[in-house]
N, CA and C of each residue as an Amber inpcrd file, in Angstrom:
protein
   384
  25.4660000 -44.7350000  43.8160000  25.5060000 -43.3710000  43.3100000
  26.7950000 -43.1410000  42.4270000  26.5910000 -42.3270000  41.4590000
  27.5290000 -42.2230000  40.5020000  28.6950000 -41.1410000  41.1250000
  30.0060000 -41.5020000  40.7450000  30.8680000 -40.7720000  41.4050000
  31.6030000 -39.9180000  40.2160000  31.9940000 -38.6200000  40.7960000
  32.4570000 -37.7620000  40.0340000  33.9090000 -37.2810000  40.2730000
  34.8460000 -37.0360000  39.2780000  35.9590000 -36.6810000  39.5110000
  36.1960000 -34.9910000  39.8570000  35.4540000 -34.2060000  39.2790000
  35.7510000 -32.8610000  39.5770000  34.0740000 -32.1990000  39.4080000
  33.8330000 -31.7870000  40.5120000  32.4350000 -31.1280000  40.7780000
  32.3580000 -29.7860000  40.9600000  31.6140000 -28.9320000  40.2850000
  31.3890000 -27.4860000  40.2390000  30.1370000 -27.0010000  41.0340000
  30.2140000 -26.1990000  41.9680000  29.0840000 -25.6420000  42.4310000
  28.9310000 -24.1100000  42.1320000  27.9020000 -23.8150000  41.5170000
  27.5470000 -22.3940000  41.1670000  26.8110000 -21.6800000  42.0390000
  27.1410000 -20.5760000  42.8440000  26.5460000 -20.1480000  43.7450000
  26.1490000 -18.5900000  43.3720000  25.2250000 -18.0910000  44.1850000
  24.9670000 -16.8180000  44.2370000  25.4110000 -16.0090000  45.3700000
  25.1810000 -14.7930000  45.5670000  25.7330000 -14.1800000  46.7860000
  24.7110000 -14.2500000  48.0930000  24.1360000 -15.4590000  48.1470000
  23.3620000 -15.6620000  49.2190000  23.7740000 -16.7950000  50.2190000
  23.6430000 -16.3670000  51.5730000  24.0800000 -17.8690000  52.3420000
  23.3030000 -18.7870000  52.1870000  22.0720000 -18.9340000  51.7770000
  21.2760000 -20.2850000  51.4680000  22.1450000 -21.0850000  50.5290000
  23.1640000 -20.6740000  49.7050000  23.9540000 -21.4050000  48.6860000
  24.7420000 -22.4530000  49.4920000  24.8900000 -22.3840000  50.7910000
  25.6230000 -23.3940000  51.5870000  24.9110000 -24.5950000  51.2680000
  23.6340000 -24.8710000  51.0490000  23.2020000 -26.2650000  50.9530000
  23.6870000 -26.7260000  49.6900000  24.3680000 -25.9210000  48.7760000
  24.6080000 -26.5450000  47.3380000  25.9900000 -26.9810000  47.5870000
  26.8690000 -26.3210000  48.5730000  28.2370000 -26.9190000  48.6760000
  28.1390000 -28.0910000  49.4430000  27.3170000 -27.9340000  50.5840000
  27.3090000 -29.3340000  51.3730000  26.6890000 -30.4910000  50.5340000
  25.8720000 -30.1730000  49.4450000  25.4910000 -31.3590000  48.5760000
  26.7400000 -31.9150000  47.9270000  27.5090000 -30.9080000  47.3670000
  28.6560000 -31.3150000  46.6720000  29.6400000 -32.0500000  47.4350000
  29.9200000 -31.7760000  48.6930000  30.5450000 -32.4100000  49.8120000
  30.1350000 -33.8980000  49.9620000  28.8100000 -33.9170000  49.8260000
  28.0940000 -35.2560000  50.1580000  28.1900000 -36.0960000  48.9740000
  28.3220000 -35.7450000  47.9010000  28.4630000 -36.4120000  46.5350000
  29.8320000 -36.7450000  46.4900000  30.7730000 -36.1030000  47.1190000
  32.2990000 -36.4590000  46.8920000  32.5750000 -37.8170000  47.6720000
  31.5540000 -38.1160000  48.6280000  31.8770000 -39.5110000  49.2950000
  33.1600000 -39.4710000  49.9410000  34.1610000 -40.4900000  49.3170000
  35.2210000 -40.7140000  49.9860000  36.3660000 -39.7630000  49.8480000
  35.9920000 -38.5380000  49.3120000  36.9750000 -37.5380000  49.4020000
  37.8420000 -37.5420000  48.0190000  37.6990000 -38.3180000  47.0830000
  38.3320000 -38.4320000  45.9020000  38.0010000 -37.3930000  44.8820000
  36.9510000 -36.8080000  45.0590000  36.4240000 -35.8030000  43.9610000
  37.2600000 -34.3870000  44.3960000  37.5160000 -33.6360000  43.4920000
  37.7770000 -32.2590000  43.7270000  36.5630000 -31.3420000  43.6160000
  36.4320000 -30.3650000  44.5180000  35.4410000 -29.5020000  44.6740000
  35.8510000 -28.2230000  44.0770000  34.9680000 -27.5740000  43.2710000
  35.2000000 -26.2290000  43.0250000  33.9040000 -25.4020000  43.1650000
  33.8450000 -24.3600000  43.7690000  32.8470000 -23.3560000  43.8720000
  32.9550000 -21.9420000  43.0920000  32.0790000 -21.5660000  42.4400000
  32.0130000 -20.5040000  41.5060000  30.9250000 -19.3750000  41.7450000
  31.3880000 -18.0390000  41.6910000  30.2040000 -17.1600000  41.7080000
  30.6250000 -16.1170000  40.4960000  29.8590000 -15.8080000  39.5610000
  29.9970000 -15.1130000  38.4770000  29.3240000 -13.7170000  38.5520000
  29.7400000 -12.6190000  38.7580000  29.2460000 -11.5140000  38.9870000
  29.3370000 -10.6190000  37.6730000  28.3130000  -9.9490000  37.4520000
  28.3380000  -8.9120000  36.0940000  29.2670000  -8.1640000  36.2830000
  29.8840000  -7.4870000  35.3330000  30.8420000  -6.5700000  35.4190000
  30.4250000  -5.1430000  36.2150000  29.1640000  -4.6450000  36.1900000
  28.7380000  -3.6850000  36.7640000  28.3520000  -3.8840000  38.3210000
  28.2960000  -5.1230000  38.5420000  27.8430000  -5.2850000  40.0600000
  28.8790000  -5.0160000  40.9250000  28.4790000  -4.1740000  42.0460000
  29.6200000  -3.8960000  42.9890000  29.2940000  -4.4690000  44.2150000
  29.3680000  -5.7820000  44.1300000  28.7590000  -6.6850000  45.2470000
  29.6740000  -6.5210000  46.5660000  30.8390000  -6.1360000  46.4550000
  31.6420000  -5.8010000  47.6070000  31.4300000  -4.4010000  48.2770000
  30.6050000  -3.6950000  47.7400000  30.0820000  -2.3730000  48.3310000
  28.8060000  -2.6000000  49.0500000  28.2130000  -3.9380000  48.7540000
  26.9510000  -4.3660000  49.6700000  27.3470000  -5.0560000  50.4980000
  27.1350000  -4.4530000  51.8010000  27.8090000  -5.4050000  53.0850000
  27.0540000  -6.8540000  53.3260000  25.8070000  -6.7710000  52.8940000
  25.0860000  -7.8260000  53.0330000  25.7550000  -9.0350000  52.0090000
  26.0120000  -8.7820000  50.7570000  26.1960000  -9.5820000  49.6820000
  27.6720000 -10.0170000  49.9870000  28.5270000  -9.1130000  50.5990000
  29.9460000  -9.2940000  50.7880000  29.9810000 -10.3340000  51.9920000
  29.1410000 -10.0260000  52.7770000  29.2920000 -11.0430000  54.0470000
  28.7950000 -12.5030000  53.5820000  27.7380000 -12.4650000  52.6960000
  27.2570000 -13.8310000  52.2260000  28.3360000 -14.5570000  51.4400000
  29.1130000 -13.7150000  50.5960000  30.4720000 -14.2860000  49.9910000
  31.3040000 -14.8570000  50.9030000  31.7630000 -14.0590000  52.0200000
  32.7450000 -14.5500000  52.6940000  32.2180000 -15.6960000  53.3000000
  31.0700000 -15.7820000  54.0600000  30.5450000 -16.8690000  54.4980000
  30.5140000 -18.2030000  53.6090000  30.2230000 -18.0930000  52.3620000
  30.5240000 -19.0550000  51.2840000  31.7600000 -19.5100000  51.1390000
  32.7090000 -18.4330000  51.1400000  34.0400000 -18.7890000  51.1670000
  34.5290000 -19.8240000  52.2860000  34.0150000 -19.5190000  53.6530000
  34.5970000 -20.2040000  54.6790000  33.8950000 -21.6950000  54.5840000
  32.6290000 -21.7400000  54.0810000  31.9110000 -23.0710000  54.0310000
  32.8360000 -23.8330000  52.8450000  32.9550000 -23.3490000  51.8910000
  34.0320000 -23.8570000  50.6670000  35.1450000 -24.2600000  51.3270000
  36.0860000 -23.6560000  52.0020000  37.2130000 -23.9690000  52.6770000
  36.9780000 -25.0610000  53.6330000  36.0210000 -25.1600000  54.2850000
  35.7070000 -26.2290000  55.3880000  35.4120000 -27.5360000  54.7910000
  34.9590000 -27.4750000  53.3960000  34.9860000 -28.9460000  52.6850000
  36.0070000 -29.2730000  51.6100000  37.2110000 -28.2500000  51.6140000
  38.0660000 -28.5340000  50.9520000  37.8650000 -27.8990000  49.3020000
  37.3390000 -26.9330000  49.3180000  36.9430000 -26.4150000  48.0590000
  37.3010000 -25.0020000  47.9910000  37.8760000 -24.5110000  46.9070000
  38.1980000 -23.1090000  46.6750000  37.0620000 -22.3110000  46.1540000
  36.4260000 -21.1540000  46.5320000  35.6850000 -20.1300000  45.9470000
  36.3640000 -19.1860000  44.8540000  35.8630000 -19.2770000  43.7960000
  36.3540000 -18.3920000  42.5290000  35.3770000 -17.2950000  42.3320000
  35.5520000 -16.2170000  42.5110000  34.5390000 -14.9890000  42.1590000
  35.2390000 -14.4460000  40.8700000  34.4870000 -14.5710000  39.8480000
  34.8270000 -14.0560000  38.6310000  33.9600000 -12.8950000  38.1150000
  34.3960000 -11.8950000  37.3910000  33.3900000 -10.9590000  36.6220000
  33.2050000 -11.2040000  35.4760000  32.0340000 -10.9590000  34.8620000
  31.8650000 -11.3270000  33.3830000  30.4300000 -10.9110000  33.3450000
  30.0650000 -10.2870000  31.9580000  28.8160000 -10.0340000  31.3030000
  28.0770000 -11.1820000  30.7740000  28.9910000 -12.2550000  30.5730000
  28.4350000 -13.4220000  29.9850000  28.6910000 -14.6290000  31.0810000
  27.6110000 -14.8020000  31.8480000  27.7410000 -15.7160000  32.8770000
  28.0250000 -17.2520000  32.2900000  27.1520000 -17.3250000  31.5680000
  27.0350000 -19.0560000  30.9350000  28.4540000 -19.3070000  30.1600000
  28.7500000 -18.2610000  29.5990000  30.1560000 -18.3900000  28.7330000
  31.3690000 -18.6860000  29.6360000  31.2230000 -17.8670000  30.7700000
  32.3990000 -17.9580000  31.7460000  32.3830000 -19.0480000  32.5540000
  31.1250000 -19.6340000  32.7770000  30.9280000 -21.0100000  33.4070000
  31.5520000 -22.1440000  32.5590000  31.0770000 -22.0760000  31.4350000
  31.3240000 -23.0650000  30.2990000  32.9880000 -22.9900000  30.0500000
  33.5790000 -21.9210000  30.1980000  35.2450000 -21.7240000  30.0510000
  35.5380000 -22.4640000  31.3390000  35.1130000 -22.0700000  32.3980000
  35.5670000 -22.9360000  33.6250000  35.2970000 -24.3100000  33.5730000
  34.5460000 -24.8630000  33.2430000  33.9440000 -26.2010000  33.0010000
  35.2240000 -26.9790000  32.1940000  35.3640000 -26.4390000  31.1090000
  36.3950000 -26.8300000  30.0140000  37.6350000 -26.8480000  30.6140000
  38.1250000 -25.6430000  31.2820000  39.3990000 -25.5060000  31.6950000
  39.6780000 -26.5410000  32.8450000  38.9790000 -26.5210000  33.6320000
  38.9830000 -27.6180000  34.7160000  38.3930000 -28.9290000  34.6640000
  37.9680000 -29.2930000  33.4460000  37.6190000 -30.7550000  33.1330000
  36.3710000 -31.4160000  34.1530000  35.5290000 -30.4180000  34.4540000
  34.3200000 -30.5600000  35.4110000  33.4140000 -31.7030000  34.7070000
  32.9810000 -32.5780000  35.5660000  32.0800000 -33.6240000  35.1690000
  30.7480000 -33.4170000  35.7720000  30.4950000 -32.8420000  36.6560000
  29.3240000 -32.4570000  37.4590000  29.1940000 -30.9920000  37.7420000
  28.0320000 -30.3350000  37.5980000  27.7080000 -29.1480000  38.1610000
  26.5270000 -29.2230000  38.9210000  26.6040000 -28.4130000  40.1900000
  25.4610000 -28.5380000  41.0780000  24.9840000 -27.0030000  40.9970000
  23.6610000 -26.6420000  40.8990000  23.0660000 -25.4590000  41.0700000
  21.8470000 -25.4850000  41.6900000  21.2750000 -24.3170000  41.9890000
  20.1800000 -24.1370000  42.8950000  19.0420000 -23.9390000  41.9260000
  17.7520000 -24.1290000  42.3950000  16.7540000 -24.2490000  41.6610000
  16.3470000 -22.7010000  41.2940000  15.7700000 -22.3630000  40.2850000
  15.3240000 -20.9850000  39.8160000  14.4170000 -20.5840000  40.8500000
  14.1700000 -19.0960000  40.8210000  13.1890000 -18.4500000  41.8490000
  11.8310000 -19.0360000  41.0840000  10.9600000 -19.3370000  42.2360000
   9.5450000 -19.8730000  41.9290000   8.7840000 -19.0640000  40.8250000
   9.1560000 -17.7100000  40.7310000   8.5350000 -16.9780000  39.7270000
   8.7960000 -17.2460000  38.2420000   9.7460000 -18.1430000  38.1080000
  10.3560000 -18.3520000  36.6510000   9.8620000 -19.7780000  36.4440000
   9.2290000 -20.0570000  35.3800000   8.7340000 -21.2720000  35.1030000
   9.6960000 -22.2900000  34.4470000  10.8400000 -21.5950000  33.6580000
  11.6930000 -22.2500000  33.0320000  13.1940000 -21.6450000  33.5030000
  14.0670000 -22.6880000  33.4530000  15.2470000 -22.0310000  33.7860000
  16.3120000 -22.0970000  32.9310000  16.2780000 -20.8560000  32.2210000
  17.1110000 -20.6510000  30.9130000  18.5830000 -20.8560000  31.2560000
  19.2500000 -20.5460000  32.2920000  20.4410000 -20.6910000  32.6110000
  20.7570000 -22.2470000  32.6630000  20.0430000 -22.9010000  33.1210000
  20.0550000 -24.4530000  33.0420000  20.1940000 -25.0140000  31.5900000
  19.1330000 -24.6030000  30.7150000  18.9730000 -24.8970000  29.4950000
  20.0730000 -24.5500000  28.6730000  20.6860000 -23.3560000  28.9290000
  21.7400000 -22.8020000  28.0230000  23.2270000 -23.7600000  28.4610000
  23.2600000 -23.9790000  29.6390000  24.5120000 -24.7640000  30.1780000
  24.1080000 -26.2670000  29.5750000  23.0370000 -26.7990000  29.7770000
  22.7530000 -28.3350000  29.3380000  23.0200000 -28.4670000  27.8520000
  22.4810000 -27.4590000  26.9900000  22.8050000 -27.5050000  25.6320000
  24.1650000 -27.5960000  25.0500000  24.9040000 -26.9270000  25.8540000
  26.4590000 -26.7130000  25.5020000  27.3630000 -27.9270000  26.1590000
  26.7970000 -28.5900000  26.9800000  27.6480000 -29.4550000  27.6640000
  27.0260000 -31.0260000  27.5170000  27.8660000 -31.8810000  26.7850000
  27.5590000 -33.2340000  26.6030000  27.7130000 -34.1030000  27.6810000
  28.8750000 -34.1320000  28.1030000  29.4260000 -35.2710000  29.1810000
  29.5490000 -34.6240000  30.4370000  28.5990000 -33.5570000  30.8660000
  28.7220000 -33.0200000  32.0940000  27.2680000 -33.2520000  32.7340000
  27.2100000 -33.7580000  33.9800000  25.8910000 -33.8170000  34.7060000
  25.4480000 -32.5130000  35.3990000  24.3170000 -32.1460000  35.2820000
  23.7870000 -30.9090000  35.9540000  22.6860000 -31.4740000  36.8910000
  23.1560000 -31.0530000  38.1330000  22.0520000 -31.5290000  39.3850000
  21.4440000 -30.1060000  39.6890000  20.3120000 -29.9200000  39.7960000
  19.4410000 -28.9430000  40.1230000  18.9280000 -29.2050000  41.4900000
  19.4060000 -28.4460000  42.6540000  19.0490000 -28.8650000  44.0810000
  17.8720000 -27.8410000  44.2370000  16.7130000 -28.5430000  44.6930000
  15.5740000 -27.6780000  45.0030000  15.7770000 -26.6980000  46.3030000
  14.9860000 -25.6510000  46.2240000  15.2110000 -24.6860000  47.4110000
  14.7010000 -25.5310000  48.7030000  14.9760000 -24.9470000  49.8920000
  14.8130000 -25.6930000  51.2310000  13.1130000 -25.3370000  51.4500000
């Protein structure tokens, strides 16, 4: 299995994203890799006003902490650009993300990231 120095997990405000964080911890292996967890919210999203979404982010924060990662919540109207900047600033070499909802045949988010990142592996973890 390939080893990574810095792994970024992209999460949404859903508790099911725990599986992505756990996968990153599994990839970490001997614990030498740094783990980062990020959630990018659009500027007009009021996720903290939504109790369910706020609870989910708090839950993911606790899971992140339990595997030695920090959860960053950033606000931006350009999610891909924000993630690309985070990847560059933190020298990320692996991104873990979830599969797109089944009603979408293509994952445009994945395609945009992949087109902009030459030396970063992107692992898409299927839904349970």
